[in-house]
ROSE-4610 file (N, C-alpha, C; in Angstrom, 1 decimal, always signed):
// ROSE-4610
residu = [M/M/M/P/P/P/I/I/I/S/S/S/P/P/P/A/A/A/P/P/P/V/V/V/T/T/T/L/L/L/T/T/T/Q/Q/Q/A/A/A/Q/Q/Q/H/H/H/L/L/L/A/A/A/W/W/W/L/L/L/K/K/K/Q/Q/Q/N/N/N/P/P/P/T/T/T/P/P/P/A/A/A/T/T/T/S/S/S/R/R/R/E/E/E/A/A/A/L/L/L/G/G/G/R/R/R/L/L/L/L/L/L/E/E/E/T/T/T/T/T/T/R/R/R/L/L/L/C/C/C/L/L/L/E/E/E/A/A/A/F/F/F/D/D/D/E/E/E/D/D/D/R/R/R/L/L/L/L/L/L/S/S/S/A/A/A/Q/Q/Q/T/T/T/G/G/G/L/L/L/E/E/E/D/D/D/V/V/V/L/L/L/I/I/I/Q/Q/Q/T/T/T/L/L/L/I/I/I/A/A/A/M/M/M/K/K/K/S/S/S/L/L/L/N/N/N/I/I/I/Q/Q/Q/P/P/P/D/D/D/H/H/H/A/A/A/L/L/L/Q/Q/Q/R/R/R/A/A/A/L/L/L/G/G/G/R/R/R/L/L/L/D/D/D/E/E/E/Q/Q/Q/T/T/T/G/G/G/K/K/K/R/R/R/A/A/A/F/F/F/Y/Y/Y/I/I/I/F/F/F/E/E/E/D/D/D/R/R/R/V/V/V/E/E/E/L/L/L/R/R/R/V/V/V/Q/Q/Q/G/G/G/E/E/E/I/I/I/R/R/R/G/G/G/E/E/E/W/W/W/P/P/P/L/L/L/Y/Y/Y/S/S/S/Q/Q/Q/Q/Q/Q/D/D/D/Y/Y/Y/Q/Q/Q/M/M/M/A/A/A/L/L/L/N/N/N/L/L/L/A/A/A/R/R/R/E/E/E/L/L/L/N/N/N/C/C/C/D/D/D/V/V/V/V/V/V/H/H/H/E/E/E/E/E/E/A/A/A/C/C/C/Q/Q/Q/L/L/L/G/G/G/L/L/L/F/F/F/Q/Q/Q/H/H/H/A/A/A/R/R/R/L/L/L/H/H/H/Q/Q/Q/A/A/A/R/R/R/A/A/A/I/I/I]
num = [1/1/1/2/2/2/3/3/3/4/4/4/5/5/5/6/6/6/7/7/7/8/8/8/9/9/9/10/10/10/11/11/11/12/12/12/13/13/13/14/14/14/15/15/15/16/16/16/17/17/17/18/18/18/19/19/19/20/20/20/21/21/21/22/22/22/23/23/23/24/24/24/25/25/25/26/26/26/27/27/27/28/28/28/29/29/29/30/30/30/31/31/31/32/32/32/33/33/33/34/34/34/35/35/35/36/36/36/37/37/37/38/38/38/39/39/39/40/40/40/41/41/41/42/42/42/43/43/43/44/44/44/45/45/45/46/46/46/47/47/47/48/48/48/49/49/49/50/50/50/51/51/51/52/52/52/53/53/53/54/54/54/55/55/55/56/56/56/57/57/57/58/58/58/59/59/59/60/60/60/61/61/61/62/62/62/63/63/63/64/64/64/65/65/65/66/66/66/67/67/67/68/68/68/69/69/69/70/70/70/71/71/71/72/72/72/73/73/73/74/74/74/75/75/75/76/76/76/77/77/77/78/78/78/79/79/79/80/80/80/81/81/81/82/82/82/83/83/83/84/84/84/85/85/85/86/86/86/87/87/87/88/88/88/89/89/89/90/90/90/91/91/91/92/92/92/93/93/93/94/94/94/95/95/95/96/96/96/97/97/97/98/98/98/99/99/99/100/100/100/101/101/101/102/102/102/103/103/103/104/104/104/105/105/105/106/106/106/107/107/107/108/108/108/109/109/109/110/110/110/111/111/111/112/112/112/113/113/113/114/114/114/115/115/115/116/116/116/117/117/117/118/118/118/119/119/119/120/120/120/121/121/121/122/122/122/123/123/123/124/124/124/125/125/125/126/126/126/127/127/127/128/128/128/129/129/129/130/130/130/131/131/131/132/132/132/133/133/133/134/134/134/135/135/135/136/136/136/137/137/137/138/138/138/139/139/139/140/140/140/141/141/141/142/142/142/143/143/143/144/144/144/145/145/145/146/146/146/147/147/147/148/148/148/149/149/149/150/150/150/151/151/151/152/152/152/153/153/153/154/154/154/155/155/155/156/156/156/157/157/157/158/158/158/159/159/159]
x = [+0.8/+0.0/+0.9/+0.6/+1.5/+1.3/+2.4/+2.4/+2.0/+0.9/+0.5/+1.5/+1.7/+2.6/+2.1/+2.9/+2.5/+1.9/+0.8/+0.2/+1.2/+1.0/+1.9/+1.1/+1.7/+1.1/+1.0/+0.3/+0.2/+1.6/+2.3/+3.7/+4.6/+4.5/+5.4/+5.0/+3.7/+3.2/+3.7/+3.7/+4.1/+5.6/+6.4/+7.8/+8.1/+7.4/+7.6/+7.2/+6.0/+5.6/+6.6/+7.2/+8.1/+9.4/+9.8/+11.0/+10.8/+9.6/+9.3/+8.8/+8.5/+8.1/+9.3/+9.1/+10.1/+9.6/+10.1/+11.0/+10.2/+10.9/+10.2/+9.9/+8.8/+8.5/+9.5/+9.8/+10.8/+10.3/+9.0/+8.3/+7.0/+6.5/+5.1/+4.1/+4.2/+3.3/+3.2/+4.4/+4.4/+3.7/+3.9/+3.3/+1.8/+1.3/-0.1/-0.7/+0.1/-0.3/-0.5/+0.4/+0.3/-0.9/-1.2/-2.4/-3.7/-3.7/-4.8/-5.0/-4.0/-4.0/-4.5/-4.0/-4.4/-5.9/-6.3/-7.8/-8.6/-8.2/-8.9/-9.1/-8.0/-8.1/-9.0/-9.0/-9.9/-11.4/-11.7/-13.0/-13.4/-12.5/-12.9/-13.2/-12.5/-12.7/-14.1/-14.4/-15.7/-16.8/-16.7/-17.7/-18.0/-16.9/-17.1/-17.5/-17.9/-18.3/-17.2/-16.0/-14.9/-14.5/-15.3/-15.2/-13.9/-13.4/-12.1/-11.0/-11.0/-10.0/-10.2/-11.5/-11.7/-11.2/-11.4/-10.8/-9.3/-8.7/-7.2/-6.8/-7.5/-7.2/-7.3/-8.3/-8.5/-7.3/-6.9/-5.7/-4.5/-4.3/-3.2/-3.4/-4.6/-4.8/-4.4/-4.6/-4.2/-2.6/-1.9/-0.5/+0.0/-0.7/-0.3/-0.6/-1.6/-2.0/-0.9/-0.4/+0.7/+2.0/+2.2/+3.4/+3.3/+2.1/+1.9/+2.0/+1.5/+1.6/+3.1/+3.9/+5.3/+6.0/+5.6/+6.3/+5.9/+4.8/+4.4/+4.8/+5.6/+6.0/+4.9/+3.9/+2.7/+2.8/+2.6/+2.6/+1.2/+1.0/-0.3/-1.1/-0.4/-1.1/-1.8/-1.0/-1.5/-2.6/-2.4/-3.4/-4.7/-4.6/-5.9/-6.6/-5.9/-6.6/-7.2/-6.5/-7.1/-8.3/-8.3/-9.4/-10.6/-10.4/-11.5/-12.1/-11.2/-11.7/-12.6/-12.2/-13.0/-14.4/-14.4/-15.6/-16.6/-16.1/-16.9/-17.5/-16.7/-17.2/-18.3/-18.1/-19.0/-20.4/-20.3/-21.5/-22.3/-21.7/-22.3/-22.3/-22.1/-22.1/-23.5/-23.8/-25.2/-25.2/-26.2/-26.3/-27.8/-28.0/-29.3/-29.2/-30.1/-30.2/-31.4/-31.1/-32.1/-32.5/-33.7/-34.3/-35.2/-35.7/-36.6/-37.8/-38.3/-39.6/-39.5/-38.3/-38.3/-36.8/-36.7/-35.4/-35.4/-34.3/-34.1/-33.0/-33.1/-32.0/-31.6/-30.3/-29.7/-28.6/-28.5/-27.4/-26.8/-25.5/-24.8/-25.6/-26.2/-26.9/-28.3/-28.7/-30.1/-31.0/-32.2/-33.1/-33.7/-33.5/-34.0/-35.1/-35.3/-36.4/-36.6/-37.7/-38.0/-39.1/-39.1/-40.1/-40.2/-41.3/-41.5/-40.9/-40.6/-40.2/-41.3/-41.8/-42.9/-42.4/-41.3/-40.9/-39.4/-39.0/-37.5/-37.2/-38.1/-37.9/-37.7/-38.5/-38.3/-36.9/-36.5/-35.1/-34.0/-34.2/-33.2/-33.2/-34.4/-34.5/-33.8/-33.9/-33.3/-31.7/-31.2/-29.8/-29.3/-30.1/-29.7/-29.7/-30.7/-30.8/-29.6/-29.2/-28.1/-26.8/-26.6/-25.5/-25.4/-26.6/-26.6/-26.3/-26.8/-26.6/-25.3/-24.5/-23.2/-23.3/-24.3/-24.5/-24.0/-23.6/-23.3/-24.6/-24.5/-25.6/-25.3/-26.2/-26.1/-27.3/-27.1/-28.2/-28.4/-29.6/-30.0/-30.8/-30.5/-31.2/-32.6/-32.6/-33.8/-34.9/-36.1/-37.2/-37.6/-37.1/-37.3/-38.5/-38.9/-40.0/-39.4/-40.1/-39.6/-39.9/-39.6/-39.7/-41.2/-42.1/-43.5/-44.2/-43.8/-44.4/-44.1/-42.9/-42.4/-43.2/-43.5/-44.2/-45.7/-46.3/-47.6/-47.7/-46.7/-46.7/-46.6/-45.7/-45.5/-46.8/-47.5/-48.8/-49.8/-49.8/-50.8/-50.5/-49.3/-48.9/-49.3/-49.3/-49.6/-51.1/-51.9/-53.4/-53.9]
y = [-1.2/+0.0/+1.2/+2.2/+3.4/+4.3/+4.9/+5.8/+7.2/+7.7/+9.1/+10.1/+11.1/+12.2/+13.0/+13.5/+14.3/+15.6/+16.1/+17.3/+18.5/+19.4/+20.6/+21.8/+22.8/+24.1/+24.8/+25.9/+26.6/+27.2/+27.7/+28.2/+27.2/+26.0/+24.9/+24.5/+24.5/+24.2/+25.3/+26.5/+27.6/+27.4/+27.1/+26.9/+25.8/+24.7/+23.5/+23.9/+24.6/+25.0/+25.9/+26.8/+27.7/+27.0/+26.0/+25.3/+24.4/+23.9/+22.9/+23.7/+25.0/+25.7/+25.9/+25.5/+25.6/+26.2/+27.4/+28.2/+29.1/+29.5/+30.4/+31.7/+32.4/+33.6/+34.7/+35.5/+36.5/+37.8/+38.0/+39.1/+38.7/+39.6/+39.3/+39.3/+40.2/+40.3/+39.0/+38.4/+37.1/+36.0/+36.0/+35.0/+35.2/+36.4/+36.7/+36.3/+36.5/+36.1/+34.6/+33.9/+32.4/+32.0/+32.7/+32.3/+32.6/+33.7/+34.0/+33.0/+32.6/+31.6/+30.2/+29.8/+28.6/+28.6/+29.7/+29.9/+29.8/+30.5/+30.4/+29.0/+28.2/+26.8/+26.0/+26.3/+25.6/+25.9/+27.1/+27.5/+26.9/+26.9/+26.2/+24.8/+24.1/+22.6/+22.5/+23.4/+23.3/+23.6/+24.6/+24.9/+23.8/+23.0/+21.9/+20.6/+20.7/+19.6/+18.5/+18.9/+18.0/+18.3/+17.7/+17.9/+17.5/+16.3/+15.9/+16.8/+17.3/+18.3/+19.6/+20.0/+21.2/+21.1/+19.9/+19.7/+19.8/+19.1/+19.2/+20.6/+21.3/+22.7/+23.6/+23.3/+24.1/+23.8/+22.6/+22.3/+23.0/+23.1/+23.9/+25.4/+25.8/+27.3/+27.5/+26.6/+26.7/+26.9/+26.0/+26.1/+27.4/+27.8/+29.1/+30.3/+30.2/+31.2/+31.3/+30.2/+30.2/+30.8/+30.5/+31.0/+32.5/+33.0/+34.4/+35.1/+34.5/+35.1/+35.2/+34.2/+34.2/+35.3/+35.5/+36.6/+38.0/+38.1/+39.3/+39.4/+38.4/+38.3/+38.3/+37.5/+37.4/+36.0/+36.0/+34.7/+34.1/+33.0/+32.4/+32.1/+31.7/+31.4/+32.7/+33.8/+35.0/+35.6/+35.4/+35.9/+35.2/+33.9/+33.1/+33.6/+33.9/+34.4/+35.8/+36.6/+37.9/+37.8/+36.9/+36.7/+36.1/+35.2/+34.7/+35.8/+36.6/+37.8/+38.7/+38.9/+39.7/+39.1/+37.7/+37.0/+37.2/+37.2/+37.5/+38.9/+39.9/+41.2/+41.3/+40.6/+40.7/+40.0/+38.9/+38.2/+39.0/+39.8/+40.6/+39.9/+40.6/+40.1/+39.8/+38.6/+38.2/+37.9/+38.3/+38.1/+37.9/+37.0/+36.9/+37.7/+38.7/+39.5/+38.9/+38.3/+37.6/+38.5/+38.9/+39.7/+38.8/+39.3/+38.5/+37.9/+38.7/+38.3/+38.0/+38.2/+38.0/+37.8/+37.4/+37.3/+38.2/+38.9/+39.7/+39.2/+39.0/+38.6/+39.9/+40.3/+41.5/+41.1/+41.8/+41.7/+43.1/+43.2/+44.4/+45.5/+45.1/+46.0/+46.3/+45.9/+46.1/+44.9/+45.2/+44.1/+43.5/+42.2/+41.5/+40.6/+40.3/+39.4/+39.5/+39.0/+39.1/+38.1/+37.4/+36.5/+36.5/+36.2/+36.2/+34.9/+35.0/+33.9/+33.7/+32.5/+32.2/+31.3/+30.5/+29.5/+29.3/+28.5/+28.2/+27.3/+26.5/+25.7/+26.6/+27.7/+28.7/+29.3/+29.6/+30.2/+29.2/+27.9/+26.9/+26.7/+26.8/+26.6/+27.8/+29.0/+30.2/+30.0/+29.5/+29.3/+28.2/+27.1/+26.1/+26.6/+27.5/+28.0/+29.0/+29.8/+30.7/+29.9/+28.8/+27.9/+27.3/+26.8/+26.2/+27.2/+28.5/+29.5/+30.3/+29.8/+30.5/+31.9/+32.3/+33.7/+33.9/+35.1/+35.5/+35.5/+35.4/+35.5/+36.6/+37.6/+38.7/+38.7/+38.5/+38.6/+40.0/+40.5/+41.8/+41.7/+42.5/+42.4/+43.1/+44.2/+45.0/+44.4/+44.7/+44.3/+45.6/+45.6/+46.8/+46.5/+47.6/+47.5/+46.9/+45.9/+45.3/+46.1/+45.7/+46.4/+46.7/+45.7/+45.9/+46.7/+46.4/+47.2/+48.6/+49.0/+50.3/+51.0/+50.3/+50.9/+51.2/+50.3/+50.5/+51.6/+51.7/+52.8/+54.2/+54.2/+55.4/+55.8/+54.8/+55.1/+55.6/+55.0/+55.5/+56.9/+57.3/+58.7/+59.7/+59.2/+60.0/+60.4/+59.5/+59.7/+60.8]
z = [+0.0/+0.0/+0.0/-0.9/-1.0/+0.2/+0.6/+1.8/+1.2/+1.9/+1.5/+2.0/+1.2/+1.6/+2.8/+3.6/+4.7/+4.2/+4.9/+4.4/+4.4/+3.5/+3.4/+3.6/+4.0/+4.2/+2.8/+2.7/+1.5/+1.2/+2.2/+2.0/+1.4/+2.0/+1.5/+0.0/-0.2/-1.6/-2.6/-2.1/-3.0/-3.3/-2.3/-2.5/-3.5/-3.3/-4.2/-5.6/-5.8/-7.1/-7.8/-7.0/-7.6/-8.0/-7.2/-7.6/-8.8/-9.0/-10.1/-11.3/-11.2/-12.4/-13.4/-14.6/-15.6/-16.8/-17.2/-16.5/-15.5/-14.5/-13.5/-14.2/-13.9/-14.5/-14.2/-15.2/-15.1/-14.4/-14.5/-13.9/-13.3/-12.4/-11.9/-12.9/-13.9/-15.0/-15.8/-16.0/-16.7/-15.9/-14.6/-13.7/-13.7/-13.7/-13.8/-15.1/-16.2/-17.5/-17.6/-17.1/-17.1/-16.3/-15.2/-14.4/-15.2/-15.9/-16.7/-17.8/-18.5/-19.5/-19.0/-17.9/-17.3/-16.9/-16.4/-16.0/-17.3/-18.4/-19.6/-20.1/-20.1/-20.5/-19.7/-18.4/-17.5/-17.8/-18.1/-18.4/-19.8/-20.7/-22.0/-21.8/-21.0/-20.7/-20.0/-19.1/-18.4/-19.4/-20.3/-21.2/-22.2/-22.5/-23.4/-22.7/-21.4/-20.6/-20.4/-20.5/-20.2/-18.7/-17.8/-16.4/-15.8/-16.2/-15.7/-16.1/-17.3/-17.7/-17.0/-16.7/-16.0/-14.5/-13.9/-12.6/-12.6/-13.5/-13.6/-13.9/-14.8/-15.0/-13.8/-13.0/-11.8/-10.8/-10.7/-9.9/-10.4/-11.7/-12.3/-12.0/-12.0/-11.6/-10.2/-9.3/-7.9/-7.9/-8.6/-8.6/-9.2/-10.3/-11.0/-10.0/-9.2/-8.3/-7.2/-6.7/-5.8/-6.3/-7.6/-8.3/-8.5/-8.9/-9.1/-7.7/-6.7/-5.3/-4.9/-5.2/-4.9/-5.7/-6.9/-7.7/-7.2/-6.5/-5.9/-4.4/-3.9/-2.6/-1.5/-1.9/-1.0/-0.3/+1.0/+1.7/+1.7/+1.1/+0.9/+2.1/+3.2/+4.4/+5.0/+5.0/+5.5/+4.5/+3.2/+2.3/+2.4/+2.7/+2.9/+4.1/+5.2/+6.4/+6.2/+5.4/+5.1/+4.2/+3.2/+2.3/+3.1/+4.0/+4.8/+5.7/+6.2/+7.0/+6.2/+4.9/+4.0/+3.7/+3.6/+3.4/+4.6/+5.8/+6.9/+6.9/+6.4/+6.3/+5.2/+4.1/+3.0/+3.3/+4.1/+4.4/+5.5/+6.2/+7.2/+8.6/+9.6/+10.9/+11.4/+11.7/+12.1/+13.6/+14.3/+15.7/+16.1/+17.1/+17.7/+19.0/+19.1/+20.3/+21.1/+22.3/+23.1/+24.2/+24.2/+25.3/+26.2/+27.3/+28.1/+27.4/+26.5/+25.9/+24.4/+23.7/+22.3/+21.8/+20.6/+19.9/+18.7/+18.5/+17.2/+16.5/+15.2/+14.3/+13.6/+13.9/+13.3/+12.4/+11.2/+10.3/+10.2/+10.6/+10.6/+11.4/+12.5/+13.3/+12.9/+11.7/+11.3/+11.6/+12.2/+12.5/+11.3/+11.1/+9.9/+10.3/+11.6/+12.0/+13.5/+13.9/+15.3/+15.6/+16.8/+17.2/+18.7/+19.3/+20.7/+21.4/+22.6/+23.5/+24.5/+24.5/+25.5/+26.6/+26.3/+27.3/+27.3/+28.2/+28.3/+27.0/+26.5/+25.3/+24.1/+24.0/+22.9/+23.0/+24.2/+24.4/+23.9/+24.3/+23.9/+22.4/+21.8/+20.3/+19.6/+20.2/+19.6/+19.7/+20.8/+21.0/+20.0/+19.8/+18.8/+17.4/+17.1/+15.7/+15.5/+16.5/+16.4/+16.1/+16.8/+16.7/+15.3/+14.8/+13.5/+12.4/+12.5/+11.5/+11.7/+12.7/+13.0/+13.3/+14.1/+14.5/+16.0/+16.2/+17.6/+18.4/+19.7/+20.6/+21.6/+21.7/+22.6/+23.5/+24.8/+25.8/+26.2/+26.1/+26.6/+27.8/+28.8/+30.1/+30.0/+29.4/+29.4/+28.5/+28.7/+27.9/+27.1/+25.8/+25.0/+24.1/+23.5/+22.5/+21.2/+20.7/+19.4/+18.2/+17.1/+15.8/+15.6/+15.7/+15.4/+16.5/+17.8/+18.9/+18.8/+18.4/+18.2/+17.1/+16.0/+14.9/+15.4/+16.1/+16.6/+17.6/+18.5/+19.4/+18.7/+17.7/+16.9/+16.2/+15.6/+15.0/+16.0/+17.2/+18.2/+18.6/+18.7/+19.0/+17.9/+16.7/+15.5/+15.5/+16.1/+16.0/+16.9]
């Protein structure tokens, strides 16, 4: 039975790809041009329903990306962490605000949903849902007016 190679970090993979690239790109522009060409070939294979070729091409794109990053002196492990951080920012910070009588779902501070809590079981279900949706949970002590109660109070004052 063949022995599987030990896992490598992105930085190690980048170093290996750079050493095995023949010829190594003379400029960053050349490295990015090779990445663009490899991506184009991968897309062509996908458009022609050659899925195995598209998969192989995508793997080649990964190698070319690491080489292009090396030519730009970018550490791939750090770049990946920064990119994942940007994904969190783009998807918006979601949180369940749990009050004594209700739950509010907020995305980047804006209330997107609300429902009442009637029992301890409702509270536990809200916590489980927050966990499943990968949302933060914020417990609020005060019993504040909810979105819909606030609108009704505002309408009553207007009359």
